[in-house]
Structures are given as C-alpha cells and as structure tokens.
C-alpha positions in Angstrom: 40.7 163.0 -57.1 41.0 166.4 -58.6 42.4 167.9 -55.8 45.6 166.0 -56.4 45.9 166.3 -60.2 49.5 165.7 -60.6 51.4 164.6 -57.6 54.6 164.2 -59.5 54.4 168.1 -59.3 54.4 168.4 -55.6 57.7 165.9 -55.8 59.1 168.4 -58.2 58.0 171.6 -56.6 59.4 170.1 -53.1 62.7 170.0 -54.8 62.6 173.4 -56.3 61.3 175.1 -53.2 64.2 173.8 -51.5 66.7 176.6 -52.2 66.9 176.3 -56.1 69.4 179.3 -56.4 71.8 177.7 -53.9 71.5 174.4 -56.0 72.1 176.2 -59.4 75.3 178.1 -57.6 76.8 174.6 -56.7 76.7 173.4 -60.4 79.2 174.1 -63.0 78.5 177.6 -64.4 78.0 175.9 -68.1 75.2 173.5 -66.6 73.1 175.9 -64.7 71.3 177.5 -67.7 70.4 174.2 -68.7 69.1 173.3 -65.5 67.0 176.6 -65.3 65.8 176.0 -68.7 64.7 172.5 -68.0 62.9 173.8 -65.0 61.0 176.3 -66.8 60.1 173.8 -69.4 58.9 171.2 -66.6 56.6 174.2 -65.3 55.2 174.8 -68.5 54.3 171.2 -69.2 52.9 171.0 -65.7 50.6 173.8 -66.4 49.5 172.2 -69.6 49.2 168.9 -68.4 46.8 170.3 -65.5 44.5 171.4 -68.2 44.4 167.9 -69.9 44.3 165.9 -66.7 40.4 165.8 -66.5 40.3 164.1 -69.9 42.3 161.0 -68.5 40.6 160.3 -65.5 38.3 157.7 -67.0 39.7 154.3 -67.8 40.3 153.8 -71.3 38.0 151.6 -73.2 39.5 149.4 -75.9 38.8 150.6 -79.5 36.2 148.1 -81.0 37.5 146.3 -84.2 35.7 147.2 -87.4 33.2 144.6 -88.7 33.6 143.3 -92.0 31.3 145.0 -94.7 28.0 143.1 -95.2 27.6 141.0 -98.2 25.7 142.4 -101.2 21.8 141.7 -101.3 19.4 141.7 -104.1 16.9 144.5 -103.9 13.9 144.1 -101.3 11.4 141.5 -102.4 13.4 140.5 -105.5 14.5 136.8 -105.8 17.2 135.8 -108.2 14.5 134.1 -110.3 12.9 137.5 -110.9 9.9 136.7 -108.8 8.7 139.0 -105.8 8.7 137.5 -102.5 8.1 139.1 -98.9 11.6 140.4 -97.4 12.7 138.1 -94.7 14.6 139.8 -91.9 18.0 138.4 -91.4 19.4 137.6 -87.9 22.3 139.8 -86.8 25.8 138.3 -87.4 28.1 138.5 -84.7 31.7 140.1 -85.6 34.3 137.4 -86.5 36.7 136.3 -83.9 39.8 138.5 -84.1 42.6 136.7 -86.0 46.2 136.7 -84.4 48.2 139.3 -85.7 51.6 138.0 -84.2 54.5 138.9 -86.9 52.3 141.1 -89.2 52.2 144.3 -87.0 54.0 146.1 -84.4 53.4 144.4 -80.9 50.7 146.3 -78.7 52.5 149.2 -76.7 51.0 149.8 -73.0 51.5 153.2 -71.7 51.8 153.2 -67.8 51.5 156.8 -66.1 53.5 158.0 -62.8 52.4 158.6 -59.4 48.8 159.9 -58.8 48.8 160.8 -62.6 46.7 159.4 -65.4 46.7 158.4 -69.0 46.4 162.0 -70.2 50.1 162.5 -69.7 50.8 160.3 -72.9 48.7 162.4 -75.5 51.6 163.5 -77.5 53.7 160.2 -77.3 50.4 158.2 -78.4 50.0 160.4 -81.3 53.6 159.9 -82.1 53.5 156.1 -82.2 50.1 156.1 -84.0 51.9 158.5 -86.7 54.6 156.1 -87.0 52.8 152.7 -87.7 51.6 151.6 -84.1 48.3 150.4 -84.5 47.7 149.1 -80.8 48.6 151.7 -78.4 46.5 151.7 -75.1 46.9 153.3 -71.8 46.2 151.8 -68.4 45.0 153.9 -65.4 45.8 152.3 -62.1 43.9 153.8 -58.9 45.2 156.9 -57.5 44.6 155.4 -54.0 46.8 152.5 -54.9 48.9 152.1 -51.8 51.0 149.0 -52.9 53.2 148.9 -56.2 52.8 145.0 -56.0 49.1 145.4 -56.3 49.6 147.7 -59.3 51.7 145.3 -60.9 49.3 142.4 -60.5 46.6 144.5 -62.2 49.3 145.4 -64.9 49.7 141.6 -65.5 45.8 141.1 -65.8 45.7 143.9 -68.3 48.7 142.5 -70.5 47.0 139.0 -70.5 43.6 140.7 -71.7 45.4 142.7 -74.6 47.3 139.7 -75.8 44.1 137.7 -76.1 42.3 140.5 -77.7 45.0 141.5 -80.4 46.6 138.1 -81.0 50.1 138.9 -80.0 51.9 136.8 -77.6 54.0 139.7 -76.1 53.6 143.5 -75.6 55.9 146.4 -75.0 55.5 148.8 -72.1 56.5 152.5 -71.9 56.3 153.5 -68.2 56.8 156.9 -66.8 58.5 157.3 -63.5 56.5 155.1 -60.8 54.8 153.5 -64.0 58.4 152.0 -65.1 58.7 150.8 -61.6 55.5 148.9 -61.6 56.4 147.4 -65.2 59.9 146.3 -64.0 58.4 144.6 -60.9 55.8 142.8 -62.8 58.6 141.3 -65.3 61.1 140.6 -62.9 59.0 139.4 -59.6 55.8 138.1 -61.2 56.9 136.2 -64.3 55.8 139.1 -66.7 59.0 138.7 -68.9 57.1 135.7 -70.5 54.6 138.5 -71.8 56.6 141.6 -72.2 59.0 142.0 -74.8 60.5 145.5 -74.1 60.0 147.8 -71.2 61.0 151.5 -72.0 61.2 153.6 -68.6 61.2 157.4 -68.3 62.5 158.9 -65.2 62.1 155.6 -63.2 63.7 155.4 -59.7 65.3 152.1 -60.5 67.3 152.3 -57.3 65.1 154.4 -55.3 64.8 158.2 -55.1 65.5 160.5 -52.1 63.1 163.3 -53.1 60.7 165.0 -50.7 61.3 162.9 -47.4 58.3 164.4 -45.8 56.0 162.9 -48.6 57.1 159.4 -47.4 54.0 159.2 -45.3 52.3 158.0 -48.5 53.4 154.1 -48.9 54.1 154.2 -52.4 56.5 157.0 -51.9 58.2 154.8 -49.3 58.5 152.1 -51.9 60.1 154.3 -54.1 62.9 155.2 -51.3 66.4 153.5 -51.7 65.8 151.6 -48.6 62.3 150.0 -49.4 61.6 146.5 -49.6 60.5 146.9 -53.3 63.9 148.4 -54.4 65.8 145.3 -52.4 63.5 142.9 -54.2 64.4 144.6 -57.8 68.1 143.8 -56.7 67.7 140.4 -56.2 68.8 137.8 -58.9 66.5 137.5 -61.9 68.1 134.6 -64.0 66.8 134.0 -67.5 64.8 137.2 -67.6 63.6 137.5 -71.3 62.4 141.1 -71.5 64.7 144.0 -72.6 64.7 147.3 -70.9 65.6 150.7 -72.1 65.8 153.3 -69.3 66.0 157.2 -70.3 67.4 159.4 -67.6 68.6 163.0 -67.6 70.8 164.8 -65.1 68.2 167.7 -65.3 65.4 165.5 -63.7 65.1 167.0 -60.2 62.7 164.3 -59.0 65.4 161.6 -59.4 68.1 162.1 -56.7 70.6 161.2 -57.7 69.8 161.5 -61.5 71.6 158.2 -62.2 69.0 156.4 -60.3 67.1 156.2 -63.5 69.4 154.0 -64.8 69.3 149.9 -64.7 72.4 148.3 -63.2 71.4 144.7 -62.8 73.6 141.8 -63.9 70.6 139.9 -64.8 68.7 142.3 -66.7 69.3 143.1 -70.5 69.3 147.0 -70.4 70.4 150.1 -72.5 70.5 153.2 -70.4 69.9 156.2 -72.8 71.0 159.6 -71.5 68.8 162.7 -72.4 70.5 165.9 -72.1 68.4 168.7 -70.4 65.0 167.1 -70.2 63.1 167.5 -66.9 60.9 164.8 -65.2 57.7 166.2 -66.2 59.2 166.6 -69.8 60.0 163.2 -70.7 56.7 161.9 -71.9 56.4 164.9 -74.0 59.7 165.4 -75.4 60.1 164.9 -79.2 63.5 163.6 -78.9 62.6 161.0 -76.2 59.6 159.9 -78.5 62.0 159.2 -81.2 64.2 157.6 -79.0 61.2 155.3 -77.8 60.2 154.6 -81.3 63.9 153.6 -82.2 63.9 151.4 -78.9 61.0 149.5 -79.9 61.9 148.8 -83.8 65.1 147.9 -83.0 63.9 145.1 -80.7 61.8 143.7 -83.4 65.0 143.8 -85.7 67.0 141.9 -82.6 64.0 139.3 -82.5 64.6 139.0 -86.3 68.2 138.7 -86.4 68.8 137.1 -82.9 71.2 140.1 -81.9 70.9 143.4 -79.8 71.1 146.6 -81.5 72.5 149.8 -79.8 70.0 152.8 -79.0 71.2 156.3 -79.1 69.6 159.7 -78.8 71.1 162.9 -80.1 
C-alpha cells in the first residue's frame, strides 16, 4: 500500500514527462509561465503529501461526543440529614442519546479523496472548515484496491446514512477531489443519494472523462474515468428531479484533466455551478487557500438558498 502512496502523482507525471516543453511552447507566451508555476507548485504539494500520506492510511474514527458533566454529589459518607452512611457505588450512566442538530449547525461535511489517495490530502481544508465554524467534518477512506466506482459509491451511501443517524442531520455536504467527486456524483445521480446529500463540491473531477495516461487504463478504475466508459455514459443519462446542488472547481492548469473543461458539469438535469480557478494544478486544488474560501462560500450559499428558496452565485477571485 505504501509502495503506491499517491497514484494521482503517476497520472500527473505521465503527463509532465510526455514532452512538457513542447506542450508549453504550444501555449500562448502569456500562459506558459502560469503553467510552469502551477506544475512546480503541484510537485511541491506532492512532496509534502508523500510525507503526510502514512498519517491518513487508517480509517477515521468518529469523534465521540462529550458526556454531560456529572451532577454534584455530597461528600463521601455524608447524608443530607447530617448522619454518616457508607458510600454506595453508583452504576455507570450511559451517555444520553444525541439530540438532532438539524437547523442548529452546519450540515456535516464528508471529504472524499482521489485515486489511491487517502484522507491526509484534506488536512488543510479540514482545518479551514473547522476554523470557520463547521463542527462535523469527516473523511472517508475507500480501499486502494477498489476496482469499481459503483462499489465505492455504495460504501459512500452507507457512510452518509451512518453520519446522518449519528449527528441528527437529514442531509450532508460532500467535497470530493478527482475520483472522489465522481464517486459522490454517481451516488447522488444513480443510487438515490440526492435524498441525503444537499451539496456536492468537486475539485478537478473528470465529469466527462479524462484522456490522461492511456497506458494506465489497465486499472479498472482508470478505465471508468475514460470518456468512453460505461460509468461516464451512465452519468450522462437523464436525472430528473435531482435535488442535490453541484459546485465544480476546475482549472486550465490541471494537467490530469484532459481536456481541462472535463472538470466542469454540463448536464440538463443537474443544478451545477462551474467555478474556474486560474493557475491551480490538480494536486494543489485541495490545499489551495482560494479554493478553500470558494468551498466555504459554496456551502454557506447553499444554506442561504435553503432559507430563501433561491440559488446564489458562487465566484472565486
């Protein structure tokens, strides 16, 4: 498992090693420095993530909710009438059932990583959400041996149901990077997840399929991310009355998405905002501060839209 710590990296490196200088020369002169800068940042993010990767290999355990403070007790052996009496051990009291928090806090946010990655990719995004008032933020690891996107979507559905039952919320928000966004979209569109997911934010997700690294198509998951795959065809089918709102972040500097616009959502039945972020590479999307601010704005505007019954526009500077 540690031998392949971040398989989005080989996808990116395959693209970079396929003659990057020729690719840069084909771009306008003004664009080439931006591309080169985003590539350098992506490689720096990769190096940092390789160090963090082992910390996210285990499945995340939900944080226990604190029990209420114990009631005040009289001193040992002293009754209320002033007489001494032996101390009788009291039975342990179970923690009270968690009360619903629907409407009193941000909905839970589930973070879903990309291909052969893990939850460590969201360290900075999780910190940003916590700092700005999101209390329920959890990351789901799906197995690196997963060979079917549909199975991963079923696992996501079970996790969503468990989080809703535990937190008292009827719906959750999901942020998915790369393949994680495609898994979330499949769950919403094809498995009825729109009843339980309010907003899906995708970061560099191949909504129309990507043509990156054809030689890696030997892996079933990579084949399912190709433009001609059955999964991509299923996602293009009608999705009437889909209740989930999508926000898709994409960048022209994303060298894993080929073409870059494949990270946009274009479906007549899907409510989607496509947010362009200039000069941010594929690996940098989950750790970029501007993207994090855009994610917070997207989730906040979804709450405002619920209250006002109208959709808001998301923009990222």
